N, C-alpha and C positions, 0 to 999 in steps of 0.2 A: 962301406964302413961311415962313412961318415956321414955318409949322406941319411941313414937310419940314426944315428946318435943325434942330429937335427932334429930330426921329427921326435924323439922322443922329449928332445925342450921345449918345443914348441907348446907340446902336447900339456907340459907341465905349468907352462907359464897361462894357458887358456883355463885350466884346471884352477887356477887359483885366483884368477880375473872371477872369474864365475862365484868360488867362495867367498871373496872383498864385498861380489857386489851381494848376492846372498845377506852378509855378514851388515849388511847397511842396511841395508830394507827392512832387517831387522829389529835392527837399534831403531829404527827410524820409526816404526810403529808405537817402540817402547817409549822412545823422547815424545811422539805424539800423543800420546795417551796420557803421557804425566803431564805435561805441557801446555797443550792446545796446540804449538807451533813445529813448522818445519824444522828438522835439523841441519839443514846443509842453508839453505834460503833466508828460513829465521821467520816464512811467513806465518803470522796469526790464522790457523788454518779453521778453529773453533771459530772464531770472528766473523771468518770468511762466513762458514756458514750458516750464524746466524742474521750476519746483513744480505744472504744471498736470498733468507727467510725460505717458510714453506709453504708448498702449493694448496689452497682452499680452495670452497667450491661454496657458493652462495645462491638461497632461488629468491630472485626477482619476481617477485607478487605482482599479478597482472590486475589492471584493474578493471572491478566491477562495471557492469555497465549499468544506464541508469535509467530507471522507470518514468515514464513521461505519463500525463495527460491526455486527451485526447484535442485539448488546447493549448499543447507543448511545456505546462505547468510541470516542474519537476516534484516528483512522490517521492524518488526512495534514490540515495547514493552516496555513492562514501564517503565519508567525513575523513578525513586523516587527525592525528592530537598527535599531542607527544608526552611523554615522561621522563621530569626531570631526574638526574643524580649526579653525585657529585662523587669522584674517583679520590681516593685520600692515600693510597700506599706510591709510595715514593717510586716503587720499579714502575710504573708505567711511564713511559717518555715518547718524546715523540719520534720523526729516523732521523731528524737531527742532533737524537738525545738529550732535548731540550725540558723541562716539565713538563710531564700533563696530569699533573693532580694538582688538586687544589694548594697553591703555594704560600700566599696570604688567607689567611683564615678569616683574618677580622675584616678586612678589606671585601674579601665574598660574599661574607654575612649582609654587611650595610648596603650594599649597591642590590644582592637580589632582595632583600627583604621587602621593598615597594613594588619590585614588581610581580611578585607571587601571591604578596598580602599576608606573608607570617611574620612573625615576631624573628627580628633579630638574634635577639639573648637563643631561642629556638631554633635558629640557624646553625648560630658558632655552635652549640652544642654538640649538634649532630655533624657539625664538621669536626668535634674535635674526639671523638672515637677512635678507639686502636681498631680499625676493619680496611678491609680494604676500597667498598666503595658505601655510600647513605641511599636513601631518599628522605622527600620528603612529605608523604603521605599523600591526603588530598588534595594539598596544598602544591603538588607538583604534578597531580595527576590531569589529564587531559586540558593541555593547553592548547592554545590557539597557533597557527604559525606564526602571527602577531608577534606573541608573547615570546614565543622562541627568540626571533629575529632579536628582540629586544636583547632578550641575554646571550644571547651570540654578539650583541655588540657593544657588551663587555668588555670583551675579550680577556676574560679570564679563564686561565686555566684552569682546567680537570670537572667544568661542566659539563656533564654528554645529556646527548637524548635519546630515548625509546622511542620511534615511531612505531604508531597504533592507527591503522584502519578501522573504522569500524561502519555502518551501517546506519546512514540517516535521513527520519520518516518527517520531511519539511513539515507537512499539515498535521504530524502526528494519528490521533483517530479518523483516517478519512477512508470508507473501504478497506479496511484493515484486514478481516475475514481475507477478502479477495487480496488483496493486494499481498497479505502473511507478512512473513520477515523473514531475517536471514541473521547469521551472527556468526563470529568467531569458531573455526573447530581446529584441534589441533589435531597436523596429520604427520604420519611420516614417509615424505618425497626422499628417496634416493639415499636413505639412511638421514637425514637432515628432517630434526623439528620443527615444523613451520604451523604458521596459523591462518588458513584464509576464510572466509568469508563463503560460508553456504549456507541456503536457499534453505529456510526449515515450516515453510507453512506459505500455502498461496503462490499466487504469480510466483514470487521470487524461488519456492520449491518449483513448481512444474516446469518453471524454462530457468533452472539454476546454468545448464549446462551450454544453454546460450547468453546468460550473461557474464559468468562466470569467466569468460577469454582462455589463456594461456600463459603461464608464468614462464618466467623466461631465465635463464642461469649465466653465474658470474665464474672464474675460475683465476685464482688472481694469488701474488705473492704475497705472503707479509711478513713483519717481522712478529717480533714474541710478546707485542702490544696490540696485534692485530693492525698495523696500519698498513696499507699496501705502498709495497714499492715501488719508487722511479720504473717507470715502464713496464709493472708488475699483470697486468692483466695479460693474463695467456689465452683466453675466450671468453665470449659473450655474445648470451643470446637472449635479446630484447624479448620483453615482455609484449605479448598481444592482448589487447582490452580485451573487453564483453561487450559483445552486443546490447543496443537498446533495446527496451523493450514500450511500444505504448499503446494503452490501455484506452479504449475507448470511453472511461470515465471520461466526463465533464465536468470539471474542476469549481463551475460556478451551480452548475445542477448540485451536485455534490454535496458543496456547501450550503445551499439552500435545504435541501433536502434533510442533511444531519439537524442544520438549528430548527427544523419545523417537528422535527422526531424526539428533539430534544425537551423543547416545550409543550410537546404531547405528552410525552412519560414523564414532566413534573407534573401535569394535571392529574393523568391520570392511574400516574405510578402502575403499568403492568409488569408481569413477571417478563414476559417476554416480547420483544415488538420487531418488525422488520418492514422495509418497503423496498421498492426495486424501479424502475423508471427503464424503460424499454424506446428505441426508438423503430417505430412502428413498421416500417419497412422497408428496415434495412436488417436489424438484428442485435444492432449494438445499444451494447447497457452500458446507459446513460448514468444511472445511479444506483447503489445499493447502500442501504442505513440497516443498522442493525442496534438491537440494544437487550443482553448490556453487551457493550464491546470494549476494543483496548488501544493502548497507543503501543507501536510496534517497536517505540523506543523507551517504552517501560516494560512492552512484553508481563502487561499485569493481568495476566489472561485468568477468568474463570473458570470460561466453557470454552474448549475450543470448536464446537459446532455451528458452521456458519449456516446462520436462520434460514436464507434466505436460498441456500441451494441444497442443504441437507436435512431441514427441521420438516418431516409431512408432518401436517396436521388435519384435522377435520372442521376445514373452513364455513361448513356451511353452506347458504343458498348460491354464491358466489358460481356454485357447478351447475347449478341447475340450467343456465345459456347452453352446455354442451344436450343435454335431453330433450332440451325446444328445437332446437338447433336442427338434431336426429328426428324427430318425427315432423319437423316441417321438411325436412330435407325428401325424405320417405315420403311427401306426402300425404301423410297420416292424420296430421292436423291442422285444423282450423284453428287460429287462436283465437275466435270470435265462437266456436262451441263453448256450451256452459257445463256445467258440472256444483256437485253442491260441495261447497266447501265447508269447514270445522273441526270435522272429525272423518278419519278412514281406520277401517277394521279389518284389519288382516285376519284369516281365518285359514285355518288347514281345518283339511276335515269336515266342513263346515263350523268347526270351535272358532272361537273369536282367539286368540293368541297374543297379539300386541294392537294397541288403539294406538294411531300417530293422528297425533294434535295440529291444527296450525299455531305460531305464537301466542297469539292471543286466547291464550287457555285453553283452547278446543272449539272459542266462541265460532270462529270466521266471521263471511262474510254473508251467507247466507250460499244463494246459487248464483254464480260471478260467472262471466267467463275467462279461458284460460290466459287473454292478455292481462285482464286483470290479476287475476291469481300472480301472474308474474310480477307487475307492479307489488300487490303486498306481500310478496316473496312466500304464500300459499303452499305447503309443504303438503297438502293431501291433493293440489292439484298434480304436483308431480307423479303421487300412488295412485292416480287416474291415470294421468297418460300412459305411467310405466306399463299398465295392468289392460288397457283397454285401447290406448294408440300408438304403440310404440311396436316396433317388430325389436325384440332383444336379442339375437343374434347382431344385426345391421347397428344396433347400438353397442354391445360391445366390441364390435369391430374398429368403430369410432374412437370408442377409449383407448386402443389398439396405435390406431393413428396420429393419434392428439400427442402421444407419449407419454401417457398416462400410466404409471406401475411399472416403469424402466428404468433402468439406472441410464445416467446422462454424463458425456465428458464435456466438458466446456472451456476449451482451449488448457485443459492440464486440469483442471477443475470438477471436483467427481461431483456428481448431484444423484442424491437417495431418490431408491424404488417411486415408495411411500409402499399403500397395502389395500389390497383389493379385500374388501370384507367378504364379497361374495364367494370368492376362489375358494374358502376353506371348505373343508370334506362336508359331509351331510345335505342337508337340505336348507339355503342359505337366499330364498325367497326373497327376506325378510330384509339382509343386508342387502340387497338388489335396489329395494325398493329406497332403500334408506341413502344409499349410495349418491342415489337420482337428487338427494339435496344435500351432499356435502358432511353426511355423518354413518361411521360405520365403514369407511375406506379415507385413507389418508393421500396428501398431497402436498408436492412443492411450492415455495411460491415462484420455482423458476417454470414449473411446469403448469401452471397455470397463465405465469405473464406468455406463454410460447403456445399454447394452445389457444389462447382469447386473439392472438394475430391472426389467427385463420378468418375472425369476422374482420379484419382491419387490410386484408392481402385476397381479397375477394374466393376466399374457400379454403385458401392456401396457406399454412402456416411460415414462420420466416423463422430462422433457425440463430436462438443468441450468442453471442459471440462476446466478448469481453478486449482480447487483444486486436489490435488494429493494425501491427506493423510491428514487425522486428528490424531493427537498422544498424550497419556495421555503422559502431560509434568512429571509426576515423574518415570511411570513403562516403557514410551516410549514404549507400544503396541499402534499397530494402532489398533483404534479403529473404522476408517473408511479408507475405499482403492478402488479408483476411479479404474473403470476397462474400455477400452476400447468397444465402440458400433456402431453397424453399421446397416444401414438400409438396407431395400430390396433394390434387383437388381433393377436398374433403367434402366443401360445403358448396352449393350450386350459387351463381350471382342474386337469384332470389333469395333465396334464404337465409343469405348473407345480410340482405337490405330487413329482410321481417325482425330478427335478430338484434339489429341497430337500431329498429325502428322501437321494441319492444326495450332496448335497453334506454335509449332515450325518456321512453317513457320511467321509468324508474326514477330517473332525478328529477323531470320535471313537472310532474304530475302529484299535485298536493295529494297527500295522502298516503303517498310510496314511499318506501323504506329506503329511498336513498335521495328525499326532497333538501334533504340540510348538502347536498356535496354543490346543490345547480351553483353555476357562477355568472354575470351579467357579462363577461366578455369573450365567455369561451363558449363553447355547446357543447359539453358534458357530458357523454352516456356512460351509464355503468350498473353497477350491479352490487348489493350489500348481500351478504352472510354475518351469519350467527352460530356455532359450535360448540358443542358438550367436549368434556375434555378428559380425556381416559387420565383414572387414576391410579396408580403405580399399585395399589391393594387390588384394583377390580372395580367396574363400577365408572360413572363418570362421578366428576370432583363435584358439590354441591356450590350454588351461588356463581362459578369459575366458567368463562366462559373466552371460547376465540370467535374475535370482531372483525369480520375481515371484508375487503372493498376490493371490485376491479375495475378499470375505467380507460374508458380510452376521448379520444380527442384530436382534431373536432369529428363531429357526428358526419357527416357526409365525406367525408375523407382521413380518418384517423390516422395521425400522425405521431402519436405517443401512446402507448399502454402504459398504466401503473397500477402494480400490486405491491395491496399491503395485509396486514394479519397481526393483531397484537392477544396476547394473553392476560386474562387478571376478571379481578373483581367486579372491577369499574369499564362502562361505558358510555363512548357520548360519541354522537354522530357529529356533533356541532363542532369536538376538538382533531375528529379523524378529517375529519371536514378538510380543516387547515392544513393540515399536510399535504394532504392531494394535492387541493387548489392551488399553494406553492408550488408544488413540484408538479404541476401540469405545465403552468405559466411557464416557468423556471424554463422547463425540457424546450415548450413551442416557441420561446423568445429565444433562444440558444439553435433551434435548427431552423429558426425563419430568417437571421441573421445572415445577411450581404457576404459570401464569402471574399475575404480580404485578399489582398496581394503576400504568398508567401515566403515571407524574411529570413536570411541567414542568419540564426543566431548563434551567438559560443555562450558556456556557463562560467560562472566561477564560484567557485568557495568562498562567502564571506567571512571575515575574519571577526574579531573583536572589538567595535573600537567603542567603547566601554573607554573611561578618562581618559581619552583622546583629542586632543585639536580637531573643531572643526573643519578648519582648513586644510587638515591632513587629510582626513577621514574621505571629506570629499575629494581633494587631487587623487587619492586611491581608484573610488570611484568614478572619476571621471576619465583613469587611463584607461579601465574595462570597459568602460562605452556602457556604464549605469549611471541611472538619472538618482538624483538626490535631492529630497526636499529636508531643512531644516525647521526641528518645530520648536519655535523660541530664540530667543535673543542673545542667547548663552554664547561661549565659546569653549565649552568644555562637552564635550557628548553624556549621557548618564542611562541612556537607550536608545536600543535598535530596532526596529521590524522592516526586512527577517532578521532573526535571532542569527548569532552566528555561528559557524560551520553548516548554512544553509546553502546549498548550492541554488542560484538561480540564474536567469539566460539573461544575455544585452537587454533584451525589454524590460526586462522590469526593475522599477521603484524602488528605493532605498529611506524609511524614513529615517530619523537622527534629530532624536528628540537632544536639548541641549538644557543645561542649567538655569538659562532664561525666562522666566514667566510672561513675561509679551510676548502673548502667541495672537500671530496672525491668519485669518483665512487664503484657504489658498484657491484655486481656482481646479475642483475636482473633479472637470473633465475629462471623462475614458477612464474613471475609475473602478476599481472592482469591487464589493461591500469587502471585502478582505482589509483594506489597502482604509475604506474610507472609516472601517470601524479599529483599524489601527492608530488612526491619526485621533480618532474618539478620545479614547483611551491616553494617549501624549498628552492630551489636550484636554482632559479633563471635561471634558463637551457630551451631549448624549443626541446620537447620530440616529435622526428616522425613515427606514428608508420606505419608496413608495417604488414597487416596482421587483424586475429581478433584470438585470445582466452592470452594462457599462454607465457607470452616472453620467447621464446627462445634465441636468439643473437643481441647483443647490439654494436654499432660502437665504440665505447671509452671504452679501456678495463676496470676493474677491480685495482684500487687502481690510478686512472688516476687522478690528480687536475686540479679539475674542475674550467674554466672561466664563470664569470657573463653572460648569453645568447649563451652559447656555445648546437650548434646543436649537438642532442642525436636522430641517427636513430637506435629502436630497432623492431626486428619483430618477429613475436607471430602466433602459427598456434595452 
């Protein structure tokens, strides 16, 4: 009995203990909810939770790859700028509970004003607002890292920055339709709204995946003010930078072509114009210039059509070379055979339905040889040839093999097919005839430059390309390397020689249509063309033409091919010849350069050195292995070249214009045209160029004190 009584007492004790524990837990929960403190220990649980912080995740954007020219000049690169804002709320504190908001508004306004160029009173008015934070309008936007460092050095609480990444195109309008552009696009990634730079056009779009890289991610513990807690990084995956893309475009050839095209446009005022230059042996597109064009930094685009790739035109007589090539290749034409020039009557059932005239109002040149007909660009000669000395099926197969009337894809850049007028339904013999002299069917500049390459490569075409390689930006390993590709044999060696002889005569025989294109120093060959331009309302525009030219050099073994056309009511072979001659010289100079030793280079984004001391800027540049040239004897910088936020390589030269007026002549040996032009603008002198390439001679010796508007002649090769 005693044992049973003891058991009951033990059970009662345990029951009471359990009830007491439950009561304490309930009271603790009630007390904790009311005070935020633990009932028994007195610990501040709410404060502990706040100090411990909450887990947050942020996306770490990857650096977009850089686009380079073939000679390693930076064409497109990421540019970081900063937007300044000020925190005014007193709830914003640092980890150690110190103010992380603007404390002394007067002092902040006074010290910030000279750095961002904003009136001190205006800054103070903004800092006096009753709001969580304020911005500073245009004064606080697009700040360079140098300006950011100056503001950080003030050690003023409450001044914060938002880092903004944009895409910078160093040379602006520089093969812009081919390079294209990329811009910030807002995207949702893992529930987070982020901005990424995404390609929208050109190579930027076609190679967006290669350029983009892979974003990283960081998970961390942060307090209520989003400050990362000590040892608060929970996990982190570093971003992987995008790959770099190297184009076949040469910066010197492109710059020369752009400049010459600009001059021609100013003189002739065409509605449209385009020109492309290609390495005839490899297919590398060395330069492409379009008008009108745009600056990718501004994206001031009126027309999204790449004229060279995607504007098929009726180019006129430049197409005759392929008709001659086919007839010669099929042994149906002896170029010394004769025909009656002037007018050709196209008849159906014995009735004349169309009269085709030579370009001198149908007067012609009497009975002439087909060779002379090529020199004079006789349309009637083509009609006689197509009717009497050509196998139609063979010629149309040539058109197919040469890539006409078919779309192309050049490194992701689509190129239009053009239109074959003779393929329309019904009787189209007339269009078959007119296609032979470049009317009634349309062709792109890309198609013409590719097809003409058959006359430079023993009868085989070379495929054009614009991307030379894709390189891992970290390891410098080439992930893709372009290779030269040739077509099947289209023309025989003898045919190629005869066509080149015809093209040589067009340029060098007086009275020929291309005589104004002849060059004393280069044996240029080529063909001119004039085509009517279709009207949107039907028929052709009156007094408005496509003027075209295709050329190669040198005659005996062409290394370079150039194609150009422009549309307008004014024409001049003298003006268009200047474009062709300068472009040919520039390209040959670059292709004939002796290969130099490849030097490993690094890149650096220039800060804004305006209003900085000369010594400071020189030290910064020297530390980055960049050479600097100081223009003037002042001690403060007023301008610079290249401009701030431009990515440059370690081989680059940076010009610093000072507030001094005494300017002496430097040695320009080895300088590029762009560098000489930059110096000329800073020194207020006129630079006259002879030749293309690197400067090796100058008319004013080094150390000479320069005068305003002084003329300096430099020679390059």
